[in-house]
C-alpha positions as CSV (number, residue, x, y, z in Angstrom):
1,X,70.1,67.2,100.5
2,X,72.0,69.2,103.1
3,X,73.2,66.1,104.7
4,X,74.5,64.6,101.4
5,X,76.5,67.8,100.7
6,X,78.1,67.9,104.1
7,X,79.2,64.3,103.6
8,X,80.6,65.1,100.2
9,X,82.6,68.0,101.7
10,X,84.0,65.8,104.4
11,X,85.0,63.2,101.8
12,X,86.7,65.8,99.6
13,X,88.6,67.2,102.6
14,X,89.8,63.7,103.6
15,X,91.0,63.1,100.1
16,X,93.1,66.3,100.1
17,X,94.6,65.5,103.5
18,X,95.4,62.0,102.4
19,X,97.1,63.3,99.2
20,X,99.3,65.7,101.2
21,X,100.3,62.9,103.5
22,X,101.2,60.4,100.9
23,X,102.4,62.4,97.9
24,X,106.2,62.7,97.4
25,X,107.8,66.0,96.5
26,X,107.0,67.3,93.0
27,X,109.2,69.0,90.5
28,X,108.3,72.3,92.1
29,X,109.5,71.0,95.5
30,X,106.2,71.8,97.3
31,X,105.9,70.8,100.9
32,X,102.6,70.2,102.7
33,X,102.1,73.0,105.3
34,X,102.5,72.1,108.9
35,X,99.9,73.7,111.2
36,X,102.2,74.3,114.0
37,X,106.0,74.5,113.5
38,X,107.8,72.7,116.3
39,X,111.4,73.7,117.2
40,X,113.7,70.9,118.3
41,X,116.8,71.1,120.5
42,X,119.0,70.2,117.5
43,X,117.9,73.1,115.4
44,X,119.6,75.6,117.6
45,X,123.0,74.0,117.1
46,X,125.2,75.3,114.2
47,X,125.6,72.9,111.3
48,X,129.2,71.5,110.9
49,X,129.7,73.6,107.8
50,X,128.6,76.8,109.6
51,X,130.8,76.1,112.5
52,X,133.9,75.6,110.3
53,X,133.1,78.9,108.4
54,X,132.8,80.7,111.7
55,X,136.2,79.4,112.8
56,X,137.8,80.4,109.5
57,X,136.2,83.9,109.7
58,X,137.7,84.3,113.3
59,X,141.2,83.6,112.1
60,X,143.3,86.8,111.9
61,X,146.0,87.5,109.3
62,X,146.3,87.1,105.6
63,X,145.6,84.4,103.2
64,X,145.8,84.3,99.3
65,X,142.7,84.9,97.3
66,X,142.4,84.6,93.5
67,X,142.1,87.9,91.8
68,X,141.2,88.9,88.2
69,X,141.9,86.6,85.2
70,X,145.1,87.1,83.4
71,X,144.8,86.7,79.7
72,X,148.1,85.1,78.7
73,X,149.5,81.7,78.1
74,X,152.2,79.6,79.8
75,X,154.9,78.2,77.4
76,X,156.1,74.7,77.9
77,X,159.7,73.4,77.7
78,X,161.5,70.1,78.2
79,X,163.6,69.7,81.5
80,X,165.5,66.5,82.4
81,X,165.7,66.3,86.2
82,X,169.1,65.1,87.5
83,X,167.2,63.3,90.3
84,X,163.6,62.5,89.1
85,X,162.6,60.8,92.4
86,X,163.2,63.8,94.7
87,X,164.0,67.5,94.6
88,X,167.6,68.7,95.2
89,X,166.3,71.1,97.8
90,X,163.0,72.2,99.5
91,X,162.6,75.5,101.2
92,X,159.8,77.7,102.4
93,X,159.1,81.2,103.6
94,X,156.0,83.0,105.0
95,X,153.7,86.0,104.6
96,X,151.3,87.8,106.8
97,X,150.1,91.2,107.8
98,X,152.6,93.4,109.7
99,X,151.3,92.5,113.2
100,X,151.3,88.8,112.5
101,X,154.7,88.9,110.8
102,X,156.3,90.7,113.7
103,X,154.8,88.2,116.2
104,X,156.0,85.2,114.2
105,X,159.5,86.8,114.3
106,X,159.5,87.3,118.0
107,X,158.2,83.8,118.7
108,X,161.2,82.4,116.8
109,X,163.7,84.7,118.5
110,X,164.0,87.4,115.8
111,X,164.3,91.1,116.3
112,X,161.9,93.9,115.5
113,X,164.0,95.3,112.6
114,X,162.4,95.2,109.1
115,X,164.4,94.2,106.1
116,X,163.9,94.9,102.5
117,X,164.9,93.4,99.1
118,X,165.5,89.8,98.3
119,X,166.0,86.7,100.6
120,X,168.3,83.8,99.9
121,X,166.4,80.6,99.6
122,X,169.2,78.4,98.5
123,X,172.7,79.9,98.9
124,X,174.5,80.3,95.6
125,X,171.5,79.2,93.7
126,X,168.2,80.8,94.3
127,X,166.8,84.1,95.7
128,X,163.3,85.5,95.9
129,X,161.6,88.9,96.6
130,X,157.9,89.6,96.9
131,X,156.3,92.7,95.4
132,X,152.7,94.1,95.9
133,X,150.7,96.4,93.7
134,X,150.4,100.1,94.6
135,X,147.7,100.8,92.0
136,X,148.7,103.5,89.6
137,X,152.1,103.6,91.2
138,X,153.2,100.1,90.2
139,X,154.7,97.5,92.4
140,X,156.8,97.9,95.6
141,X,159.1,95.4,97.2
142,X,157.7,94.0,100.4
143,X,159.6,94.2,103.6
144,X,160.1,91.2,105.8
145,X,161.1,90.1,109.3
146,X,163.9,87.5,109.9
147,X,164.2,85.0,112.7
148,X,167.2,82.7,112.0
149,X,166.5,81.1,108.6
150,X,162.8,82.0,108.8
151,X,161.5,84.8,106.8
152,X,158.0,86.4,106.9
153,X,157.0,89.1,104.3
154,X,154.4,91.7,105.2
155,X,151.4,92.3,103.0
156,X,148.2,94.3,103.1
157,X,144.8,92.9,102.5
158,X,143.3,93.6,99.0
159,X,146.7,94.1,97.2
160,X,147.8,91.9,94.3
161,X,151.3,90.4,94.8
162,X,153.9,88.6,92.8
163,X,157.2,86.7,93.5
164,X,160.4,87.1,91.5
165,X,162.7,84.1,91.6
166,X,166.3,84.7,90.6
167,X,168.5,81.8,89.4
168,X,172.1,82.5,90.5
169,X,173.7,79.6,88.7
170,X,175.1,79.2,85.1
171,X,172.5,76.4,84.3
172,X,168.8,76.0,84.3
173,X,166.7,75.2,87.4
174,X,163.3,74.0,87.8
175,X,161.1,75.1,90.7
176,X,157.7,73.9,91.9
177,X,156.1,76.7,93.9
178,X,153.2,76.3,96.3
179,X,151.1,79.1,97.9
180,X,149.1,78.1,101.0
181,X,149.9,74.5,100.2
182,X,148.5,74.7,96.7
183,X,150.5,74.3,93.5
184,X,150.4,77.6,91.5
185,X,150.3,75.6,88.2
186,X,147.0,73.7,89.0
187,X,145.5,75.2,92.2
188,X,145.4,71.7,93.9
189,X,147.4,70.5,96.9
190,X,150.9,70.7,96.1
191,X,153.4,67.8,95.4
192,X,157.1,67.8,94.8
193,X,156.5,65.4,91.8
194,X,154.4,67.9,89.9
195,X,155.7,70.0,86.9
196,X,157.3,73.3,87.8
197,X,158.6,76.5,86.3
198,X,162.0,76.5,84.5
199,X,164.4,79.4,85.2
200,X,167.1,80.1,82.6
201,X,170.6,80.4,83.8
202,X,171.4,83.8,85.5
203,X,167.9,84.9,85.0
204,X,164.8,86.0,87.0
205,X,161.2,84.8,86.4
206,X,158.0,86.4,87.8
207,X,155.1,84.4,89.3
208,X,152.1,86.4,89.9
209,X,149.2,83.9,89.3
210,X,147.7,80.6,90.1
211,X,146.3,78.4,87.2
212,X,142.9,76.9,88.1
213,X,141.0,75.0,85.5
214,X,143.3,76.1,82.8
215,X,142.7,79.8,83.7
216,X,145.3,82.0,85.1
217,X,144.1,84.1,88.2
218,X,146.2,86.7,89.9
219,X,147.4,86.4,93.5
220,X,145.9,88.7,96.0
221,X,146.2,89.1,99.8
222,X,142.9,88.6,101.5
223,X,141.3,87.1,104.6
224,X,141.9,83.5,105.6
225,X,138.2,82.7,105.2
226,X,138.2,84.0,101.6
227,X,141.5,82.3,100.6
228,X,141.6,79.8,97.7
229,X,142.7,77.2,100.3
230,X,139.7,77.7,102.6
231,X,137.0,78.3,99.9
232,X,138.1,75.1,97.9
233,X,139.4,72.8,100.6
234,X,137.8,73.9,103.8
235,X,139.2,74.2,107.3
236,X,141.7,71.4,106.5
237,X,143.1,73.3,103.5
238,X,143.3,76.6,105.5
239,X,145.8,75.1,107.9
240,X,148.5,75.8,105.3
241,X,147.6,79.5,104.8
242,X,150.6,81.8,105.0
243,X,153.4,79.6,103.7
244,X,155.0,79.6,100.3
245,X,157.0,76.5,99.4
246,X,159.7,75.9,96.8
247,X,161.0,72.5,95.6
248,X,164.1,72.9,93.4
249,X,165.5,70.5,90.8
250,X,168.9,70.6,89.1
251,X,169.1,69.7,85.4
252,X,170.7,66.5,84.1
253,X,173.3,68.1,81.9
254,X,174.2,64.8,80.1
255,X,170.6,64.2,79.1
256,X,170.2,67.8,77.9
257,X,173.4,67.6,75.7
258,X,172.3,64.3,74.3
259,X,169.1,65.8,73.1
260,X,170.9,68.7,71.6
261,X,173.2,66.3,69.7
262,X,170.1,64.4,68.4
263,X,168.6,67.6,67.3
264,X,171.7,68.5,65.4
265,X,171.5,65.2,63.5
266,X,168.0,66.0,62.5
267,X,168.9,69.5,61.3
268,X,171.8,68.0,59.3
269,X,169.3,66.1,57.2
270,X,167.0,69.0,56.7
271,X,166.2,69.9,53.1
272,X,165.8,73.4,51.7
273,X,163.2,72.2,49.1
274,X,160.6,69.5,49.8
275,X,161.2,66.1,51.2
């Protein structure tokens, strides 16, 4: 009898071991225990993703993070581009922390003097200034360094910021704005063919957010590793951190007037009571 029980025990153990060896992963993702874990030479090497994240974490300076949700809508309008195939002008400027901004100015032959206020992006047409939050004390205009025609604004990590674009002309302008290489209207890699913001004649607009998935998120200075460009598009996307681009389109005045005339004809046929 003892011999029979021993044989049964051995058979039962064999069945269990066989099941562990052949059974695929279950819905609970169990794994058969290994009696002795063996370390390989490959396990000590960092995974490509980890290595990329480490490189991003080591990069100094500022990037742009997405801050709190802004509960407001963007209104749409019609704009006929005078030259639909390409913008009438493309310009850019930079931002960084103070040390990085000063170093960039030196590299490009600029001085150590800080400047305040707006900068001219397109002479006679477009200016911009950057402002950053001071908490309960509102917003303050950021200073910048200048080296030739290159401007670098100085920000501080953790502070929300906004850009004020001023139209100096007597007609409307359309601008496509990118931050860290991403379009502020969709959060994707920017293109000069995308839709942009329309600035009325002799007016100023404020851009303080990036729309991602239909939701407006405020712009905030942060680390390169935590920037929208890095977290969404990896090391390749983070190559564009620190630059703000503007593509400007002039309006086709003939097309605009034609639409106004057509609208006048429609209004002339309007009836006060019924149809």
